[in-house]
C-alpha distance (Angstrom), angle and dihedral (degrees) to the residues before:
residue distance angle dihedral
M1 . . .
A2 3.82 . .
R3 3.77 118.0 .
S4 3.70 122.7 -114.0
S5 3.71 120.6 -83.3
R6 3.76 121.0 -102.3
P7 3.77 127.4 -178.0
I8 3.64 125.9 -119.9
T9 3.74 111.3 -146.9
N10 3.85 123.6 -156.8
P11 3.77 126.6 -135.3
A12 3.80 121.1 -115.2
A13 3.75 107.5 -53.7
P14 3.80 111.5 -94.6
T15 3.76 121.3 -126.6
G16 3.82 120.6 -124.8
V17 3.71 143.9 159.3
G18 3.69 118.3 -80.5
R19 3.70 130.7 -156.8
G20 3.76 118.8 -92.9
A21 3.91 124.0 -121.9
P22 3.84 115.0 -95.7
A23 3.70 114.0 -78.7
A24 3.77 87.9 -119.2
N25 3.78 89.0 77.0
F26 3.94 89.8 62.7
P27 3.84 107.8 38.7
V28 3.80 109.5 -159.9
P29 3.72 108.4 -112.8
Y30 3.73 114.8 -127.3
T31 3.80 94.7 177.1
A32 3.78 136.0 36.2
S33 3.77 116.5 -94.4
Q34 3.83 132.8 -167.3
G35 3.85 89.2 -4.8
V36 3.80 97.2 -58.4
P37 3.71 114.6 129.3
V38 3.89 118.1 -115.6
F39 3.84 93.5 -118.9
A40 3.70 93.6 50.0
R41 3.85 92.8 53.5
F42 3.85 91.2 44.6
A43 3.82 88.2 51.0
A44 3.77 90.6 49.8
F45 3.85 87.1 49.6
C46 3.79 92.4 54.0
L47 3.84 91.4 45.0
A48 3.65 91.9 53.6
C49 3.70 93.9 49.6
T50 3.86 90.0 48.8
V51 3.77 92.7 51.6
L52 3.85 92.3 48.7
Q53 3.78 93.1 50.0
A54 3.87 91.5 47.1
Q55 3.84 91.8 56.4
P56 3.87 111.2 116.7
V57 3.72 117.1 -114.1
P58 3.87 106.7 -122.8
T59 3.78 120.6 -121.0
R60 3.77 118.0 -133.9
A61 3.80 124.5 -149.6
I62 3.71 119.1 -130.6
G63 3.64 95.4 -141.7
K64 3.82 131.2 -140.5
M65 3.75 123.1 -28.4
V66 3.80 115.4 -97.0
S67 3.70 95.8 -158.5
E68 3.91 142.6 -30.3
L69 3.74 128.1 -140.0
E70 3.89 109.0 -115.0
E71 3.87 93.2 -151.0
P72 3.85 111.1 76.1
F73 3.76 130.5 -139.3
S74 3.80 129.0 -143.1
G75 3.82 99.1 -138.6
V76 3.82 121.7 -8.8
L77 3.84 105.0 -148.6
D78 3.76 101.8 170.7
L79 3.72 141.1 -1.5
R80 3.89 137.3 -170.6
E81 3.70 127.6 -168.5
L82 3.97 116.0 -142.5
S83 3.76 124.4 -146.4
N84 3.71 90.0 -101.5
K85 3.81 88.2 57.9
G86 3.85 92.5 -110.8
L87 3.79 116.5 134.1
V88 3.74 133.7 -132.4
V89 3.86 106.4 -152.5
L90 3.76 126.8 -169.1
D91 3.78 114.9 -157.6
G92 3.94 100.7 -159.6
K93 3.80 93.8 -173.8
D94 3.85 94.6 57.7
N95 3.76 95.3 25.8
I96 3.79 90.8 -125.3
L97 3.76 127.4 147.1
S98 3.85 114.4 -156.8
F99 3.74 139.7 177.1
V100 3.82 121.3 -139.3
P101 3.87 117.4 -163.0
P102 3.80 119.9 -134.5
D103 3.76 92.3 -98.6
F104 3.81 93.2 59.2
A105 3.91 86.8 -132.8
T106 3.85 101.3 126.2
V107 3.85 142.6 8.7
K108 3.77 121.0 -140.4
A109 3.74 129.8 -172.6
V110 3.81 113.9 -110.5
S111 3.83 95.2 -154.5
R112 3.73 141.2 -28.6
Q113 3.72 135.0 -104.5
G114 3.86 118.7 -86.2
S115 3.76 145.0 72.2
G116 3.78 100.7 -79.2
P117 3.88 125.9 120.6
T118 3.80 92.6 -81.9
E119 3.68 102.0 22.8
Y120 3.85 136.6 99.4
R121 3.74 141.3 -156.4
Q122 3.79 110.6 -162.1
L123 3.80 120.7 1.2
L124 3.80 122.0 -161.4
Q125 3.76 110.6 173.8
L126 3.80 145.1 -3.1
I127 3.84 121.3 -121.0
A128 3.81 128.3 -166.2
R129 3.75 116.5 -123.0
G130 3.83 134.7 -178.1
G131 3.72 121.0 -80.1
D132 3.84 92.4 38.2
S133 3.78 92.3 -75.7
T134 3.79 125.3 135.9
L135 3.85 129.3 -139.4
A136 3.70 116.1 -146.5
Y137 3.75 111.2 -158.9
D138 3.73 113.7 -130.8
V139 3.74 109.3 -164.6
L140 3.78 99.0 -174.8
N141 3.88 94.5 48.5
A142 3.85 90.7 40.2
R143 3.80 90.7 -131.9
F144 3.77 146.5 91.5
L145 3.76 124.4 -102.5
V146 3.76 106.5 -140.7
V147 3.96 116.1 -139.2
D148 3.76 121.0 -170.9
A149 3.72 128.8 -146.6
R150 3.73 92.3 -87.6
G151 3.79 92.4 57.8
S152 3.82 96.0 -107.9
A153 3.87 123.3 131.0
T154 3.81 108.4 -119.6
G155 3.79 101.2 177.2
T156 3.74 147.7 -56.5
I157 3.80 136.8 -85.9
S158 3.90 116.0 -157.7
L159 3.79 117.9 -136.0
R160 3.72 87.2 -119.4
D161 3.79 93.0 53.4
A162 3.89 91.2 43.8
A163 3.80 88.0 54.9
S164 4.02 94.3 43.6
G165 3.77 88.4 -113.6
M166 3.75 95.9 -47.3
P167 3.80 118.7 138.6
V168 3.82 110.7 -104.2
G169 3.79 94.3 179.4
P170 3.80 125.6 -167.1
A171 3.75 101.4 -18.3
Q172 3.73 149.8 149.5
V173 3.77 108.0 -135.3
R174 3.84 112.6 -142.2
G175 3.82 104.6 177.0
Y176 3.80 156.6 -22.7
D177 3.82 117.5 -126.1
T178 3.88 125.0 -150.0
R179 3.75 90.7 -92.9
G180 3.86 92.2 58.1
R181 3.83 95.0 -107.5
L182 3.76 118.7 148.4
Y183 3.79 123.1 -131.1
Y184 3.77 116.9 -158.3
Q185 3.74 148.6 153.0
G186 3.74 119.4 -111.7
I187 3.76 123.4 -153.9
K188 3.87 125.0 -140.9
V189 3.79 113.4 -144.5
S190 3.79 125.7 -177.6
M191 3.88 129.8 -178.8
G192 3.66 122.5 -122.7
K193 3.71 138.8 165.0
A194 3.83 92.9 -83.1
G195 3.78 91.8 47.8
P196 3.86 133.7 -96.9
A197 3.74 115.9 -4.4
V198 3.81 121.6 -159.1
S199 3.78 117.2 -144.4
E200 3.81 121.1 -121.2
T201 3.75 88.0 -132.2
T202 3.78 128.5 67.2
F203 3.78 136.9 -177.2
V204 3.70 123.8 -112.6
L205 3.89 101.4 -139.7
R206 3.76 135.8 -170.6
L207 3.75 119.6 -160.2
D208 3.83 121.3 -160.2
P209 3.88 108.1 -164.3
A210 3.83 92.8 -169.8
A211 3.79 94.4 55.7
K212 3.88 93.0 32.9
R213 3.76 87.5 -130.3
I214 3.89 136.5 135.7
D215 3.71 118.9 -157.1
T216 3.84 124.5 -164.7
L217 3.90 104.9 -138.5
G218 3.78 95.6 -179.6
Q219 3.81 144.6 -54.8
A220 3.68 128.7 -89.2
R221 3.71 131.4 -162.3
M222 3.86 119.4 -121.7
G223 3.83 132.5 -160.5
M224 3.90 98.0 -129.5
P225 3.76 121.1 178.4
G226 3.80 120.6 -116.0
M227 3.67 111.6 -103.7
K228 3.82 134.3 -160.4
M229 3.80 124.0 177.3
S230 3.80 130.9 -160.1
G231 3.84 138.9 167.2
D232 3.71 132.1 37.7
P233 3.80 120.5 -68.9
A234 3.78 90.1 -159.2
K235 3.73 89.1 60.7
G236 3.80 96.0 42.9
T237 3.87 91.4 -113.4
A238 3.80 97.3 109.7
K239 3.87 115.1 136.3
V240 3.72 128.6 -173.9
A241 3.89 118.5 -163.9
L242 3.74 114.4 -169.5
T243 3.77 129.3 -171.6
M244 3.78 115.7 -148.4
P245 3.83 117.3 -127.3
V246 3.67 111.0 -121.2
F247 3.79 118.8 -148.5
P248 3.92 92.5 -24.4
V249 3.69 121.5 -174.8
V250 3.94 103.8 -111.0
D251 3.73 136.8 166.9
E252 3.79 116.7 -128.5
W253 3.84 121.9 -155.6
A254 3.77 141.1 -177.7
L255 3.79 141.4 175.4
M256 3.78 109.9 -107.2
P257 3.83 124.4 -140.5
N258 3.83 91.6 -110.0
G259 3.82 90.6 57.6
E260 3.85 96.9 -102.1
V261 3.84 121.4 129.9
L262 3.78 112.9 -127.5
I263 3.72 119.2 -156.4
V264 3.85 118.4 -176.6
R265 3.85 110.0 -158.0
G266 3.80 115.6 -136.0
S267 3.79 95.6 -159.8
N268 3.85 95.5 68.5
Y269 3.90 103.4 -0.8
Q270 3.81 92.8 -108.0
M271 3.81 127.1 156.1
E272 3.71 122.7 -138.4
F273 3.86 123.4 -173.2
F274 3.76 120.4 -157.6
G275 3.78 115.1 -161.9
A276 3.74 139.6 168.5
G277 3.87 90.9 -73.4
G278 3.81 89.5 71.8
G279 3.87 105.6 -132.1
P280 3.84 118.3 87.9
R281 3.71 125.9 -104.1
R282 3.72 104.7 -136.1
L283 3.89 121.8 -161.8
A284 3.79 125.5 -157.0
P285 3.81 115.9 -81.7
I286 3.79 116.8 -95.0
A287 3.72 113.7 -115.7
Y288 3.90 114.2 -125.4
V289 3.85 138.0 152.8
P290 3.79 113.6 -117.6
V291 3.84 111.0 -120.2
K292 3.79 117.2 -129.7
V293 3.65 122.0 -117.8
T294 3.78 111.6 -120.5
E295 3.81 137.8 -175.9
G296 3.74 88.0 -95.6
D297 3.82 89.9 62.4
K298 3.86 89.8 51.4
V299 3.75 91.5 52.8
E300 3.83 90.1 49.8
V301 3.84 93.1 47.2
R302 3.78 92.9 48.4
R303 3.81 88.7 54.0
Q304 3.75 90.3 48.7
V305 3.92 89.4 50.3
V306 3.74 89.9 58.6
E307 3.81 95.6 48.7
A308 3.78 92.5 44.6
E309 3.73 93.0 50.6
K310 3.83 90.6 52.8
A311 3.82 91.5 48.6
M312 3.86 91.0 45.9
K313 3.82 95.3 53.1
K314 3.81 89.5 46.7
A315 3.79 92.6 51.0
V316 3.85 92.2 46.9
A317 3.82 91.3 49.7
G318 3.69 91.0 47.5
A319 3.74 94.3 49.7
A320 3.73 92.4 49.0
S321 3.75 90.8 51.6
A322 3.80 92.6 47.2
V323 3.77 94.6 54.0
G324 3.79 89.5 45.1
S325 3.77 96.6 -121.1
Q326 3.71 117.2 -173.8
R327 3.86 92.9 -157.7
P328 3.84 122.6 74.6
P329 3.67 115.3 -104.1
P330 3.82 118.5 -101.4
G331 3.73 115.8 -91.2
M332 3.71 108.4 -101.7
S333 3.88 126.2 -153.8
L334 3.79 130.8 172.6
G335 3.85 123.1 -162.7
E336 3.77 139.5 178.5
P337 3.81 121.7 -100.6
D338 3.71 125.2 -86.7
E339 3.70 90.3 -130.0
W340 3.83 134.5 30.6
P341 3.76 127.0 -143.9
A342 3.80 117.2 -117.4
T343 3.79 94.5 -131.9
K344 3.80 140.4 18.9
P345 3.85 123.9 -118.9
A346 3.78 119.4 -119.3
F347 3.81 94.4 -88.8
G348 3.92 139.8 -1.1
Q349 3.73 141.6 -139.1
G350 3.80 114.0 -42.2
A351 3.67 94.0 12.9
L352 3.89 97.5 129.3
K353 3.84 125.0 87.5
V354 3.81 125.5 166.8
A355 3.80 120.1 -155.9
P356 3.91 122.3 -136.0
D357 3.92 89.8 -99.8
G358 3.86 90.9 48.1
E359 3.81 100.3 -100.5
I360 3.69 108.9 154.7
W361 3.88 122.5 -132.8
V362 3.88 119.0 -168.2
L363 3.80 120.4 -174.3
R364 3.71 110.5 -137.9
H365 3.82 128.3 -142.1
R366 3.88 110.1 -118.6
E367 3.85 139.4 -177.4
A368 3.79 116.8 -73.0
A369 3.71 87.9 -120.8
N370 3.88 91.3 61.0
P371 3.92 106.8 47.2
A372 3.81 95.3 165.0
P373 3.87 104.9 121.3
M374 3.87 114.8 -113.0
Y375 3.75 124.6 -165.5
D376 3.78 130.0 -160.5
V377 3.86 105.4 -143.1
F378 3.79 118.8 -154.4
S379 3.81 134.0 -174.7
P380 3.87 115.9 -111.5
A381 3.94 86.8 -97.2
G382 3.77 89.7 58.1
K383 3.90 101.0 -103.8
L384 3.85 111.3 146.5
K385 3.88 103.3 -123.1
F386 3.86 106.0 170.2
R387 3.74 146.3 -33.1
V388 3.75 128.3 -111.4
E389 3.93 122.6 -154.7
L390 3.77 118.5 -160.6
A391 3.73 127.6 -157.5
K392 3.81 119.9 -89.2
K393 3.84 116.1 -86.9
T394 3.82 91.6 25.2
R395 3.67 133.1 101.4
L396 3.75 139.1 -175.3
A397 3.81 113.7 -100.2
G398 3.81 99.2 175.3
I399 3.80 148.5 -18.5
G400 3.74 123.8 -126.9
A401 3.78 134.2 -170.5
Q402 3.91 91.8 -86.2
H403 3.84 105.0 0.9
L404 3.73 146.2 58.5
Y405 3.81 119.1 -136.5
I406 3.76 108.0 -144.6
V407 3.78 126.2 -173.6
R408 3.80 120.7 -147.5
E409 3.85 123.2 -167.7
D410 3.81 122.9 -145.2
A411 3.76 130.7 -151.2
D412 3.87 90.2 -84.1
E413 3.88 90.0 54.1
L414 3.77 91.3 -110.9
Q415 3.74 116.8 145.0
Y416 3.74 128.5 -134.3
L417 3.66 123.9 -162.4
G418 3.96 117.4 -137.5
K419 3.72 131.1 -175.5
Y420 3.83 117.9 -140.3
P421 3.83 134.4 176.1
R422 3.80 115.2 -94.6
P423 3.83 111.1 -113.6
S424 3.72 117.3 -120.2
A425 3.82 132.4 -144.3
């Protein structure tokens, strides 16, 4: 039985900096016209642009909750709404893949852990596929688990098969387009005296199995942890010390419903669209005020370091057990950085979500004293429309055709999934 609805109310709408109208609407006057001096017309043009850019961006309320799932999750990592309004939900903390029917009445397991024909070992993400099916990326089995519209596992597709035998390599798969092409993120690794080093820059790649071709669409900046290795793996004394990146400048990217690839640049909050034509279509950077890093931020990061280290050690031990390794897994540690940045960029890792209709949602960095999540919401063309502020201790898990799926966390750190109406412009 679904729980009773409750409204989430938003604080007073924050003001921000909107994007100005295209310059074509205000042609720069090189000559006098109708007796108005050139400098006066140009001054009026500048003033008009200033007024437009100073207009506050409205904040939209998400409205009352439609329903909430009674059964909690431990850690919702990814979610996809199907055309029948059912949900495929990935609990990353418990490594459980579930199906939730449209009425939110029950939860059923899609599959079980293992290496059988319809099983999985470690799922990382969900990817939309044609025919209302979903691909769940199983990193340890190096394949996709195929989930149909009824929430049932129907088989698997190996990464090698999906790529027609072409090497995909270390990757994070982001999507399939209507032509069966794979979009993924490569990783550049080099060997140094202290062991392997992962580059801060990655390639955004498109693999065409039919043509047996891999195209590089662009590069994206990642926030990779610092890494130092010591000991001897052959003797079981290997140790890996990681340093968590704190508010790194990253680029987020996604496959759009129209087949374009969107990259949002973290250095200047700029959107770039890569289409079939090749070259990127760049929009003007979005104005924002950097948020200062405070002591409250440091306290929260230190808490996250402790939790992340526990999860990392558990994942490494689980992976070693799953592959049947006879050697003990390397000792893992995660520490805070030696230096802290003075300010935060506009957004962080995992900030980008794209709705089924192409609407773009970007989670903004905020002050530590105001932890309520806030999203900038853009049209599919990249025009900033409004902002949405959620309640504290909630987060956006997924976006459907007409609803937002929001997770709230209780005092026992259990996560409850609620359905809310999508705000409109």
